[in-house]
C-alpha positions as a Python dict, from the first residue, in 0.01 Angstrom:
ca = {
    (1, 'M'): (0, 0, 0),
    (2, 'R'): (135, 339, -95),
    (3, 'I'): (-19, 680, -83),
    (4, 'F'): (59, 1019, -234),
    (5, 'N'): (-93, 1368, -250),
    (6, 'S'): (-134, 1599, -550),
    (7, 'N'): (-233, 1967, -535),
    (8, 'T'): (-423, 2092, -839),
    (9, 'T'): (-436, 2457, -737),
    (10, 'S'): (-86, 2572, -843),
    (11, 'Q'): (-60, 2899, -1034),
    (12, 'N'): (266, 2863, -1222),
    (13, 'N'): (383, 3040, -1540),
    (14, 'L'): (162, 3349, -1497),
    (15, 'K'): (260, 3612, -1753),
    (16, 'L'): (171, 3979, -1729),
    (17, 'T'): (221, 4208, -2032),
    (18, 'F'): (206, 4586, -2020),
    (19, 'K'): (220, 4835, -2304),
    (20, 'A'): (521, 5061, -2288),
    (21, 'A'): (312, 5369, -2362),
    (22, 'I'): (110, 5341, -2038),
    (23, 'S'): (221, 5579, -1763),
    (24, 'P'): (393, 5435, -1451),
    (25, 'K'): (92, 5525, -1235),
    (26, 'I'): (-154, 5352, -1466),
    (27, 'K'): (77, 5051, -1494),
    (28, 'Y'): (89, 5026, -1112),
    (29, 'F'): (-288, 5021, -1069),
    (30, 'K'): (-338, 4775, -1354),
    (31, 'F'): (-77, 4540, -1198),
    (32, 'L'): (-246, 4567, -858),
    (33, 'F'): (-586, 4494, -1015),
    (34, 'I'): (-457, 4182, -1191),
    (35, 'C'): (-296, 4051, -871),
    (36, 'V'): (-619, 4097, -675),
    (37, 'V'): (-816, 3914, -942),
    (38, 'I'): (-568, 3625, -944),
    (39, 'I'): (-577, 3586, -567),
    (40, 'G'): (-955, 3614, -554),
    (41, 'C'): (-1013, 3354, -825),
    (42, 'S'): (-792, 3087, -670),
    (43, 'P'): (-849, 3070, -294),
    (44, 'K'): (-651, 2820, -95),
    (45, 'S'): (-855, 2516, 9),
    (46, 'K'): (-862, 2440, 380),
    (47, 'Y'): (-776, 2082, 282),
    (48, 'D'): (-446, 2180, 118),
    (49, 'D'): (-266, 2119, 446),
    (50, 'Y'): (-431, 1784, 512),
    (51, 'V'): (-229, 1464, 507),
    (52, 'S'): (-344, 1104, 506),
    (53, 'E'): (-297, 792, 714),
    (54, 'V'): (-415, 453, 593),
    (55, 'Y'): (-506, 156, 814),
    (56, 'Q'): (-567, -186, 663),
    (57, 'T'): (-712, -522, 768),
    (58, 'S'): (-684, -796, 509),
    (59, 'Q'): (-721, -1166, 446),
    (60, 'S'): (-344, -1178, 395),
    (61, 'G'): (-290, -1096, 763),
    (62, 'D'): (-292, -719, 815),
    (63, 'N'): (-473, -627, 1136),
    (64, 'L'): (-550, -256, 1140),
    (65, 'K'): (-198, -206, 1008),
    (66, 'L'): (-81, 153, 957),
    (67, 'I'): (42, 178, 599),
    (68, 'E'): (329, 421, 533),
    (69, 'S'): (171, 749, 425),
    (70, 'D'): (241, 1028, 177),
    (71, 'K'): (471, 835, -55),
    (72, 'N'): (465, 845, -434),
    (73, 'P'): (324, 524, -576),
    (74, 'S'): (532, 276, -770),
    (75, 'N'): (430, 169, -1117),
    (76, 'T'): (58, 93, -1104),
    (77, 'E'): (15, 21, -1473),
    (78, 'G'): (-264, -227, -1530),
    (79, 'I'): (-420, -189, -1184),
    (80, 'K'): (-789, -107, -1179),
    (81, 'K'): (-866, 247, -1070),
    (82, 'V'): (-1162, 407, -897),
    (83, 'S'): (-1212, 778, -825),
    (84, 'I'): (-1423, 914, -540),
    (85, 'E'): (-1506, 1280, -492),
    (86, 'L'): (-1583, 1385, -134),
    (87, 'F'): (-1827, 1662, -39),
    (88, 'P'): (-1756, 1746, 327),
    (89, 'E'): (-2021, 2020, 341),
    (90, 'E'): (-2293, 1777, 227),
    (91, 'K'): (-2387, 1633, 565),
    (92, 'F'): (-2625, 1354, 659),
    (93, 'Q'): (-2697, 1168, 986),
    (94, 'K'): (-2508, 1214, 1310),
    (95, 'Y'): (-2327, 911, 1452),
    (96, 'Y'): (-2362, 794, 1811),
    (97, 'G'): (-2106, 516, 1802),
    (98, 'F'): (-1989, 163, 1725),
    (99, 'G'): (-1908, -128, 1953),
    (100, 'A'): (-2012, -454, 2117),
    (101, 'S'): (-2207, -560, 2423),
    (102, 'F'): (-2162, -620, 2796),
    (103, 'T'): (-2304, -961, 2891),
    (104, 'E'): (-2278, -1181, 3196),
    (105, 'S'): (-2087, -1433, 2984),
    (106, 'S'): (-1834, -1165, 2890),
    (107, 'A'): (-1785, -1075, 3256),
    (108, 'W'): (-1737, -1442, 3350),
    (109, 'N'): (-1461, -1482, 3091),
    (110, 'L'): (-1281, -1176, 3227),
    (111, 'A'): (-1305, -1323, 3578),
    (112, 'T'): (-1097, -1622, 3466),
    (113, 'I'): (-783, -1431, 3362),
    (114, 'P'): (-526, -1232, 3563),
    (115, 'V'): (-619, -877, 3656),
    (116, 'E'): (-356, -716, 3431),
    (117, 'S'): (-471, -925, 3135),
    (118, 'R'): (-830, -825, 3208),
    (119, 'K'): (-742, -456, 3215),
    (120, 'N'): (-551, -495, 2890),
    (121, 'V'): (-855, -651, 2720),
    (122, 'L'): (-1079, -366, 2835),
    (123, 'T'): (-818, -114, 2721),
    (124, 'K'): (-808, -277, 2378),
    (125, 'L'): (-1186, -252, 2360),
    (126, 'F'): (-1250, 96, 2498),
    (127, 'S'): (-939, 313, 2473),
    (128, 'P'): (-957, 543, 2168),
    (129, 'T'): (-577, 564, 2153),
    (130, 'E'): (-463, 217, 2266),
    (131, 'G'): (-753, 17, 2128),
    (132, 'A'): (-1078, 13, 1933),
    (133, 'G'): (-1238, 297, 2126),
    (134, 'F'): (-1585, 139, 2132),
    (135, 'T'): (-1846, 411, 2186),
    (136, 'L'): (-2185, 236, 2163),
    (137, 'T'): (-2264, -80, 2361),
    (138, 'R'): (-2556, -286, 2487),
    (139, 'T'): (-2649, -498, 2788),
    (140, 'H'): (-2936, -714, 2909),
    (141, 'I'): (-3214, -657, 3165),
    (142, 'N'): (-3262, -989, 3351),
    (143, 'S'): (-3081, -1285, 3196),
    (144, 'S'): (-3023, -1323, 2824),
    (145, 'D'): (-2902, -1593, 2585),
    (146, 'Y'): (-2551, -1510, 2710),
    (147, 'S'): (-2602, -1541, 3083),
    (148, 'N'): (-2491, -1840, 3287),
    (149, 'T'): (-2841, -1908, 3421),
    (150, 'H'): (-3196, -1773, 3402),
    (151, 'Y'): (-3247, -1492, 3651),
    (152, 'T'): (-3463, -1191, 3734),
    (153, 'Y'): (-3437, -912, 3993),
    (154, 'I'): (-3737, -1006, 4208),
    (155, 'E'): (-3875, -1306, 4390),
    (156, 'D'): (-4157, -1506, 4230),
    (157, 'G'): (-4500, -1353, 4275),
    (158, 'D'): (-4374, -1018, 4407),
    (159, 'E'): (-4641, -787, 4265),
    (160, 'D'): (-4533, -479, 4459),
    (161, 'L'): (-4163, -515, 4359),
    (162, 'S'): (-4056, -497, 4724),
    (163, 'T'): (-3779, -753, 4662),
    (164, 'F'): (-3642, -575, 4353),
    (165, 'S'): (-3260, -576, 4348),
    (166, 'I'): (-2991, -580, 4078),
    (167, 'H'): (-2766, -782, 4310),
    (168, 'E'): (-2760, -1058, 4044),
    (169, 'D'): (-2552, -831, 3821),
    (170, 'M'): (-2287, -765, 4087),
    (171, 'K'): (-2269, -1068, 4317),
    (172, 'G'): (-2001, -1258, 4124),
    (173, 'F'): (-1977, -1623, 4022),
    (174, 'S'): (-1976, -1951, 4216),
    (175, 'G'): (-1866, -2190, 3941),
    (176, 'D'): (-2186, -2392, 3976),
    (177, 'E'): (-2406, -2191, 3738),
    (178, 'N'): (-2392, -2451, 3458),
    (179, 'D'): (-2176, -2739, 3334),
    (180, 'Q'): (-1968, -2513, 3108),
    (181, 'V'): (-1826, -2313, 3400),
    (182, 'K'): (-1761, -2597, 3644),
    (183, 'N'): (-1403, -2678, 3744),
    (184, 'I'): (-1266, -2360, 3587),
    (185, 'E'): (-1060, -2143, 3818),
    (186, 'L'): (-1189, -1791, 3873),
    (187, 'I'): (-914, -1539, 3941),
    (188, 'E'): (-1168, -1294, 4079),
    (189, 'P'): (-1499, -1467, 4171),
    (190, 'G'): (-1653, -1135, 4277),
    (191, 'Y'): (-1630, -995, 3925),
    (192, 'D'): (-1961, -957, 3736),
    (193, 'L'): (-2157, -752, 3484),
    (194, 'I'): (-2172, -423, 3677),
    (195, 'P'): (-1805, -440, 3786),
    (196, 'M'): (-1715, -500, 3421),
    (197, 'I'): (-1907, -192, 3302),
    (198, 'L'): (-1760, 25, 3578),
    (199, 'E'): (-1405, -94, 3511),
    (200, 'A'): (-1449, -30, 3138),
    (201, 'S'): (-1574, 323, 3208),
    (202, 'N'): (-1254, 394, 3402),
    (203, 'I'): (-1025, 309, 3109),
    (204, 'P'): (-847, 637, 3018),
    (205, 'G'): (-1036, 806, 2737),
    (206, 'A'): (-1328, 561, 2746),
    (207, 'D'): (-1657, 723, 2645),
    (208, 'F'): (-1936, 482, 2560),
    (209, 'K'): (-2315, 477, 2561),
    (210, 'I'): (-2522, 177, 2676),
    (211, 'I'): (-2849, 42, 2540),
    (212, 'A'): (-3029, -197, 2779),
    (213, 'S'): (-3279, -459, 2659),
    (214, 'P'): (-3494, -719, 2836),
    (215, 'W'): (-3503, -1071, 2692),
    (216, 'S'): (-3791, -1188, 2913),
    (217, 'P'): (-4002, -1081, 3210),
    (218, 'P'): (-4020, -1326, 3502),
    (219, 'S'): (-4198, -1647, 3401),
    (220, 'W'): (-4487, -1591, 3643),
    (221, 'M'): (-4584, -1273, 3455),
    (222, 'K'): (-4616, -1461, 3124),
    (223, 'T'): (-4837, -1711, 2949),
    (224, 'G'): (-4756, -1975, 2687),
    (225, 'E'): (-4392, -2043, 2777),
    (226, 'T'): (-4221, -2356, 2644),
    (227, 'S'): (-3959, -2350, 2923),
    (228, 'T'): (-3829, -2108, 3188),
    (229, 'M'): (-3837, -1751, 3053),
    (230, 'T'): (-3856, -1888, 2697),
    (231, 'N'): (-4124, -1802, 2440),
    (232, 'G'): (-4477, -1704, 2544),
    (233, 'T'): (-4584, -1347, 2611),
    (234, 'L'): (-4635, -1102, 2895),
    (235, 'Q'): (-4989, -1107, 3032),
    (236, 'P'): (-5165, -770, 2979),
    (237, 'K'): (-5254, -751, 3348),
    (238, 'Y'): (-4881, -720, 3422),
    (239, 'Y'): (-4802, -447, 3165),
    (240, 'G'): (-4798, -177, 3431),
    (241, 'L'): (-4591, -384, 3674),
    (242, 'W'): (-4338, -472, 3405),
    (243, 'A'): (-4308, -105, 3305),
    (244, 'E'): (-4238, -10, 3665),
    (245, 'Y'): (-3984, -295, 3687),
    (246, 'I'): (-3790, -165, 3384),
    (247, 'S'): (-3792, 190, 3520),
    (248, 'K'): (-3662, 62, 3856),
    (249, 'Y'): (-3378, -107, 3669),
    (250, 'V'): (-3281, 224, 3506),
    (251, 'T'): (-3281, 394, 3847),
    (252, 'A'): (-3084, 112, 4012),
    (253, 'Y'): (-2813, 120, 3747),
    (254, 'E'): (-2787, 496, 3780),
    (255, 'E'): (-2737, 452, 4155),
    (256, 'Q'): (-2440, 228, 4074),
    (257, 'G'): (-2289, 503, 3859),
    (258, 'I'): (-2410, 368, 3524),
    (259, 'K'): (-2632, 610, 3332),
    (260, 'L'): (-2804, 430, 3047),
    (261, 'W'): (-2827, 601, 2709),
    (262, 'A'): (-3127, 403, 2580),
    (263, 'I'): (-3352, 105, 2635),
    (264, 'T'): (-3555, -117, 2408),
    (265, 'P'): (-3889, -242, 2549),
    (266, 'Q'): (-3823, -596, 2425),
    (267, 'N'): (-3541, -784, 2255),
    (268, 'E'): (-3664, -969, 1943),
    (269, 'P'): (-4037, -933, 2011),
    (270, 'L'): (-4134, -1161, 1722),
    (271, 'H'): (-4001, -1462, 1916),
    (272, 'A'): (-4313, -1588, 2089),
    (273, 'H'): (-4298, -1952, 1977),
    (274, 'N'): (-3967, -2050, 1814),
    (275, 'A'): (-3689, -1920, 2038),
    (276, 'Q'): (-3453, -2153, 2223),
    (277, 'W'): (-3347, -1895, 2482),
    (278, 'D'): (-3496, -1623, 2704),
    (279, 'S'): (-3762, -1448, 2498),
    (280, 'N'): (-4100, -1278, 2506),
    (281, 'G'): (-4341, -1219, 2222),
    (282, 'F'): (-4492, -878, 2152),
    (283, 'T'): (-4699, -819, 1839),
    (284, 'P'): (-4667, -473, 1680),
    (285, 'E'): (-4993, -376, 1849),
    (286, 'Q'): (-4890, -514, 2188),
    (287, 'G'): (-4558, -332, 2164),
    (288, 'R'): (-4738, -9, 2078),
    (289, 'D'): (-4985, -40, 2364),
    (290, 'F'): (-4718, -130, 2618),
    (291, 'L'): (-4511, 176, 2527),
    (292, 'R'): (-4804, 417, 2495),
    (293, 'D'): (-5004, 320, 2801),
    (294, 'H'): (-4743, 191, 3043),
    (295, 'L'): (-4368, 212, 2979),
    (296, 'G'): (-4360, 562, 2830),
    (297, 'P'): (-4568, 725, 3106),
    (298, 'Q'): (-4373, 536, 3375),
    (299, 'L'): (-4037, 657, 3242),
    (300, 'V'): (-4169, 1013, 3228),
    (301, 'K'): (-4308, 988, 3581),
    (302, 'D'): (-3974, 866, 3716),
    (303, 'G'): (-3782, 1143, 3540),
    (304, 'H'): (-3596, 923, 3294),
    (305, 'L'): (-3763, 1029, 2969),
    (306, 'K'): (-3804, 1394, 2863),
    (307, 'L'): (-4098, 1437, 2628),
    (308, 'D'): (-4003, 1791, 2531),
    (309, 'D'): (-3656, 1676, 2420),
    (310, 'L'): (-3604, 1305, 2355),
    (311, 'E'): (-3230, 1366, 2311),
    (312, 'S'): (-3183, 1493, 2665),
    (313, 'G'): (-3301, 1191, 2863),
    (314, 'L'): (-3325, 815, 2829),
    (315, 'R'): (-3409, 715, 2473),
    (316, 'V'): (-3660, 445, 2382),
    (317, 'L'): (-3574, 237, 2075),
    (318, 'I'): (-3863, 27, 1948),
    (319, 'Y'): (-3863, -308, 1767),
    (320, 'D'): (-3509, -452, 1824),
    (321, 'H'): (-3547, -742, 1581),
    (322, 'N'): (-3456, -830, 1220),
    (323, 'K'): (-3441, -539, 976),
    (324, 'S'): (-3608, -750, 706),
    (325, 'T'): (-3947, -696, 874),
    (326, 'M'): (-3894, -378, 1073),
    (327, 'N'): (-4111, -137, 876),
    (328, 'D'): (-4444, -304, 943),
    (329, 'Y'): (-4362, -338, 1312),
    (330, 'A'): (-4240, 19, 1356),
    (331, 'S'): (-4535, 167, 1170),
    (332, 'A'): (-4781, 46, 1434),
    (333, 'T'): (-4610, 269, 1693),
    (334, 'Y'): (-4512, 563, 1474),
    (335, 'K'): (-4861, 603, 1323),
    (336, 'D'): (-5003, 643, 1673),
    (337, 'P'): (-4913, 995, 1794),
    (338, 'E'): (-4956, 906, 2160),
    (339, 'A'): (-4722, 606, 2129),
    (340, 'S'): (-4478, 772, 1890),
    (341, 'K'): (-4408, 1065, 2122),
    (342, 'Y'): (-4221, 829, 2357),
    (343, 'A'): (-4010, 664, 2084),
    (344, 'W'): (-3673, 815, 1995),
    (345, 'G'): (-3607, 566, 1716),
    (346, 'T'): (-3583, 211, 1586),
    (347, 'A'): (-3336, -61, 1679),
    (348, 'F'): (-3283, -356, 1446),
    (349, 'H'): (-3074, -673, 1401),
    (350, 'W'): (-2921, -831, 1091),
    (351, 'Y'): (-3038, -1193, 1114),
    (352, 'T'): (-3062, -1417, 920),
    (353, 'N'): (-2706, -1373, 799),
    (354, 'S'): (-2720, -1588, 487),
    (355, 'E'): (-3013, -1392, 345),
    (356, 'L'): (-2847, -1053, 370),
    (357, 'K'): (-2644, -1065, 47),
    (358, 'E'): (-2928, -1190, -173),
    (359, 'N'): (-3148, -910, -35),
    (360, 'N'): (-2880, -639, -81),
    (361, 'W'): (-2839, -615, 296),
    (362, 'Y'): (-3199, -489, 311),
    (363, 'A'): (-3102, -150, 171),
    (364, 'D'): (-3459, -97, 48),
    (365, 'E'): (-3600, -159, 395),
    (366, 'L'): (-3351, 84, 547),
    (367, 'A'): (-3437, 347, 286),
    (368, 'E'): (-3808, 299, 351),
    (369, 'L'): (-3765, 339, 727),
    (370, 'Q'): (-3560, 656, 684),
    (371, 'K'): (-3801, 805, 430),
    (372, 'S'): (-4115, 717, 627),
    (373, 'W'): (-3989, 839, 965),
    (374, 'P'): (-3708, 1091, 899),
    (375, 'N'): (-3725, 1235, 1250),
    (376, 'K'): (-3669, 900, 1422),
    (377, 'G'): (-3327, 753, 1501),
    (378, 'M'): (-3191, 432, 1349),
    (379, 'I'): (-2957, 200, 1543),
    (380, 'H'): (-2830, -146, 1451),
    (381, 'S'): (-2838, -312, 1793),
    (382, 'E'): (-2727, -673, 1735),
    (383, 'S'): (-2534, -904, 1506),
    (384, 'S'): (-2340, -1226, 1569),
    (385, 'I'): (-2221, -1548, 1405),
    (386, 'D'): (-2179, -1904, 1528),
    (387, 'I'): (-1819, -1985, 1620),
    (388, 'D'): (-1595, -2236, 1447),
    (389, 'A'): (-1389, -2326, 1753),
    (390, 'N'): (-1133, -2506, 1534),
    (391, 'D'): (-1070, -2199, 1317),
    (392, 'P'): (-1188, -1884, 1498),
    (393, 'I'): (-969, -1655, 1284),
    (394, 'G'): (-992, -1815, 940),
    (395, 'Q'): (-1369, -1860, 954),
    (396, 'Y'): (-1414, -1487, 897),
    (397, 'W'): (-1248, -1500, 555),
    (398, 'R'): (-1410, -1813, 410),
    (399, 'A'): (-1756, -1953, 365),
    (400, 'S'): (-1886, -2024, 716),
    (401, 'T'): (-2201, -2208, 810),
    (402, 'D'): (-2428, -2149, 1108),
    (403, 'Y'): (-2797, -2184, 1188),
    (404, 'A'): (-2871, -1910, 933),
    (405, 'G'): (-2696, -2079, 640),
    (406, 'T'): (-2367, -2020, 460),
    (407, 'F'): (-2193, -1685, 416),
    (408, 'V'): (-1848, -1521, 442),
    (409, 'P'): (-1850, -1338, 777),
    (410, 'F'): (-1597, -1059, 707),
    (411, 'E'): (-1765, -974, 378),
    (412, 'T'): (-2110, -991, 537),
    (413, 'Y'): (-2016, -762, 825),
    (414, 'A'): (-1840, -512, 596),
    (415, 'Y'): (-2131, -484, 356),
    (416, 'D'): (-2389, -485, 631),
    (417, 'I'): (-2228, -203, 829),
    (418, 'I'): (-2149, 19, 531),
    (419, 'T'): (-2493, -36, 375),
    (420, 'D'): (-2656, 51, 707),
    (421, 'L'): (-2450, 370, 739),
    (422, 'N'): (-2517, 480, 383),
    (423, 'H'): (-2890, 448, 451),
    (424, 'G'): (-2918, 657, 765),
    (425, 'T'): (-2812, 425, 1048),
    (426, 'Q'): (-2649, 614, 1336),
    (427, 'G'): (-2475, 338, 1530),
    (428, 'Y'): (-2381, -28, 1506),
    (429, 'V'): (-2353, -276, 1796),
    (430, 'E'): (-2228, -635, 1786),
    (431, 'W'): (-2359, -882, 2044),
    (432, 'C'): (-2111, -1021, 2304),
    (433, 'S'): (-1783, -830, 2323),
    (434, 'I'): (-1600, -1124, 2486),
    (435, 'L'): (-1660, -1500, 2486),
    (436, 'S'): (-1451, -1809, 2542),
    (437, 'H'): (-1252, -1975, 2263),
    (438, 'K'): (-1548, -2215, 2238),
    (439, 'G'): (-1811, -1940, 2228),
    (440, 'Q'): (-1918, -2003, 2588),
    (441, 'P'): (-2070, -1990, 2844),
    (442, 'N'): (-2444, -2010, 2817),
    (443, 'P'): (-2693, -2283, 2902),
    (444, 'Y'): (-2835, -2313, 2549),
    (445, 'N'): (-2563, -2474, 2334),
    (446, 'N'): (-2578, -2165, 2114),
    (447, 'F'): (-2214, -2071, 2073),
    (448, 'N'): (-2117, -1742, 1908),
    (449, 'S'): (-1792, -1583, 1808),
    (450, 'A'): (-1701, -1237, 1939),
    (451, 'P'): (-1444, -959, 1888),
    (452, 'V'): (-1240, -1105, 2178),
    (453, 'L'): (-1207, -1474, 2264),
    (454, 'I'): (-1050, -1598, 2588),
    (455, 'N'): (-929, -1948, 2673),
    (456, 'P'): (-1028, -1965, 3043),
    (457, 'I'): (-786, -2254, 3103),
    (458, 'T'): (-469, -2114, 2943),
    (459, 'D'): (-562, -1742, 2969),
    (460, 'E'): (-484, -1694, 2598),
    (461, 'V'): (-659, -1391, 2448),
    (462, 'I'): (-751, -1389, 2077),
    (463, 'Y'): (-856, -1077, 1886),
    (464, 'T'): (-1064, -1198, 1594),
    (465, 'P'): (-1092, -1022, 1256),
    (466, 'L'): (-1424, -887, 1383),
    (467, 'Y'): (-1237, -684, 1646),
    (468, 'Y'): (-1028, -516, 1378),
    (469, 'L'): (-1324, -474, 1142),
    (470, 'L'): (-1528, -290, 1407),
    (471, 'S'): (-1220, -83, 1495),
    (472, 'H'): (-1212, 56, 1140),
    (473, 'F'): (-1533, 240, 1232),
    (474, 'S'): (-1522, 293, 1609),
    (475, 'K'): (-1164, 421, 1624),
    (476, 'F'): (-1193, 671, 1340),
    (477, 'I'): (-1562, 773, 1322),
    (478, 'R'): (-1617, 928, 1660),
    (479, 'P'): (-1940, 1034, 1837),
    (480, 'D'): (-2116, 1332, 1675),
    (481, 'A'): (-1937, 1276, 1343),
    (482, 'R'): (-2159, 1325, 1039),
    (483, 'R'): (-2176, 1114, 727),
    (484, 'I'): (-2074, 1323, 427),
    (485, 'G'): (-2155, 1307, 59),
    (486, 'L'): (-1943, 1132, -201),
    (487, 'K'): (-1969, 1063, -572),
    (488, 'S'): (-1803, 785, -768),
    (489, 'E'): (-1848, 547, -1055),
    (490, 'E'): (-2002, 214, -961),
    (491, 'S'): (-1747, -63, -917),
    (492, 'N'): (-1830, -425, -841),
    (493, 'G'): (-1683, -560, -522),
    (494, 'L'): (-1608, -218, -368),
    (495, 'I'): (-1820, -48, -103),
    (496, 'Y'): (-1737, 267, 92),
    (497, 'T'): (-1863, 541, 319),
    (498, 'A'): (-1722, 867, 455),
    (499, 'A'): (-1769, 1075, 770),
    (500, 'K'): (-1641, 1405, 907),
    (501, 'N'): (-1554, 1426, 1276),
    (502, 'T'): (-1612, 1729, 1496),
    (503, 'D'): (-1236, 1797, 1498),
    (504, 'G'): (-1239, 1836, 1119),
    (505, 'S'): (-1077, 1503, 1036),
    (506, 'I'): (-1238, 1289, 768),
    (507, 'A'): (-1255, 908, 771),
    (508, 'I'): (-1324, 705, 459),
    (509, 'V'): (-1389, 333, 509),
    (510, 'V'): (-1362, 113, 201),
    (511, 'F'): (-1388, -263, 158),
    (512, 'N'): (-1241, -436, -146),
    (513, 'N'): (-1406, -775, -184),
    (514, 'N'): (-1222, -856, -507),
    (515, 'D'): (-928, -1088, -570),
    (516, 'E'): (-723, -800, -712),
    (517, 'A'): (-598, -470, -579),
    (518, 'Y'): (-757, -137, -670),
    (519, 'E'): (-607, 211, -689),
    (520, 'L'): (-843, 451, -514),
    (521, 'S'): (-824, 827, -576),
    (522, 'L'): (-1000, 1047, -320),
    (523, 'T'): (-1056, 1410, -425),
    (524, 'I'): (-1166, 1683, -188),
    (525, 'E'): (-1190, 2045, -305),
    (526, 'G'): (-925, 1996, -572),
    (527, 'K'): (-678, 1796, -364),
    (528, 'T'): (-633, 1426, -433),
    (529, 'F'): (-517, 1142, -210),
    (530, 'T'): (-438, 808, -370),
    (531, 'T'): (-418, 468, -205),
    (532, 'E'): (-388, 111, -325),
    (533, 'V'): (-640, -120, -159),
    (534, 'A'): (-522, -478, -131),
    (535, 'P'): (-742, -773, -234),
    (536, 'R'): (-996, -884, 30),
    (537, 'A'): (-912, -588, 248),
    (538, 'M'): (-1075, -312, 446),
    (539, 'Q'): (-910, 27, 475),
    (540, 'T'): (-980, 339, 674),
    (541, 'I'): (-819, 646, 517),
    (542, 'V'): (-794, 930, 767),
    (543, 'L'): (-750, 1282, 630),
    (544, 'D'): (-639, 1540, 885),
    (545, 'E'): (-430, 1853, 923),
    (546, 'K'): (-53, 1816, 948),
}
C-alpha cells in the first residue's frame, strides 16, 4: 500500500504584459488589479494542508496495520482504478457510536484471567488511543441468551416489587451456574456484569453509551412459555408492573454510577414460539400499547424520559429485531401519535445472515424506514455469528455455516455495516464483546464468536478479525461525526462510506471484496489522495491537518 498527494491549485507560469506607452501610475494600478483578481479567483482550500494515514485489515494478515503514508506510488500500470469525490459540506446523519455488548458471559470470561490481562482486554476494547475505542454498547435486563443461568431481579409472585434488586448483576460467580463453567478457576470470583461496566468506564479516554434490553419478564408474569423464561408473552394484566420494573432497573443502574443512554422495550419481540433462549413475544400492536399506556408514562413519571426533548433523557428504541421486517412493526407505533411521542427511534438486528447478500443487505427496507420516519433515530443493535472453535480466525475470511446458512462473515459484516450507514443508520452494535474460545458460556448450546475470545484454562486472548473490522469504524468515526456526501463510478466488489468528525478530520472506510488490488483516488476540493487497496481488504483512510 502506498499513498501520495497531488495539489491541483498551483498557479505557475503566470505572464503579465504591459504596453510601454502606459504611464507608470496607470501601470501600477493595472498590476495591482490583476494581482487581486488572481488571488480572488484561486483561494486556498482548507484541505491543502491535510495529510493522510491509511489503516488496513486484510485476508493476507494485516490487522489494522498503519500503511506508510504520503509516498509516491510505484508503477501501477494495469491496476484497476476508482475515483471518489468527497463533499464534506454535504452532511447527513449524526453518529452515536460503534461497539459490542456487555453480557454476563463476557464478565465471566474476564473473571478467569489475571487482573492485568483483564485490564488490557478492556483497554483494547474501549481506549480510543490504545484500542478500538468502542463508543456504543448494549447490555441485558434480567438474563439473556448469554447469561450463565436464568435470573430476574425479584422473587416469584412479588407484585409490589418490594424484593427488587440488581444484586444478580454484581454478586459474582460460584462456578456452579452450569456445566460449562464448572471446574474452571476464577481469578476474581466477585467480578460480574456491573463491575465490568464500571471498570471499562474507568479506562483512560473511554466514552461509551449503553443500550439496555430485556429478553424476558419473570416467568410468572407470562403465558404460553415452552420452558423457563422462553417463548410465550407477557400477560396484559402485568403491563404496568413490568413497566415499573424496567424503570426501577434504570434507576438502580444509575445509583451504581451507570447512566443508560437508551432502552428497548423488548429484545426480538417476534419470538413468541420458536426461540430456544430467554424471549418474550410482543406483536406490533402489543408493543405499541405497552409503550403508549405503560412504559412511556412510567419513564416520564420517574424522570428518565423527557418528552419535550427526547435527546436529553433516556431514549426508547422500538422493535429490536430483524431489519427484514422492521417497517411493518415500527409503523404500528409511529402512526399512533400518543405512542410515537415516547419513541426516539428504531433498533434492528441483521439476522438471518445468509439472506443478507441476496437481499442487498436490506437497503430498500432501510431506505423505507428513513423516508417514512425521517425524525426517528436508526440504530443497529445486534449481530453475531456461530463460532468455528477449530478456526476462529480463518472462519471470517471463508464460507462459514451457522444456523442461518452459509456466508463469508468478514464480507457480510463489511457490507452490512457500510450499507446501514449509507442508509441513515447512526450506530452499530455487535452482540457479546467477549466469549470463550469455544463461544461459551451459556446454558443453550448456542455458541457465538465475538471480537475477543478468551481461553479460560490457558488465559490466551484472541482478537478476531471482527475486532479489527469494528475498529475501522469505532476508532476513526467518533461520536457526533456526520456522514458526508461522495460521488463515484459504480465498481463491483467495492463499497465505501465517509464521515467528518467534529475535529475536522475525515474518515473514509472502504472494503475491497475482489481478488485483485484497486487504486483509489479520493478528491476533496481539488486535492487528491491516492491509495492502493489490497485484495480482500478493508481500509480506513484518515485525512487530517498536518
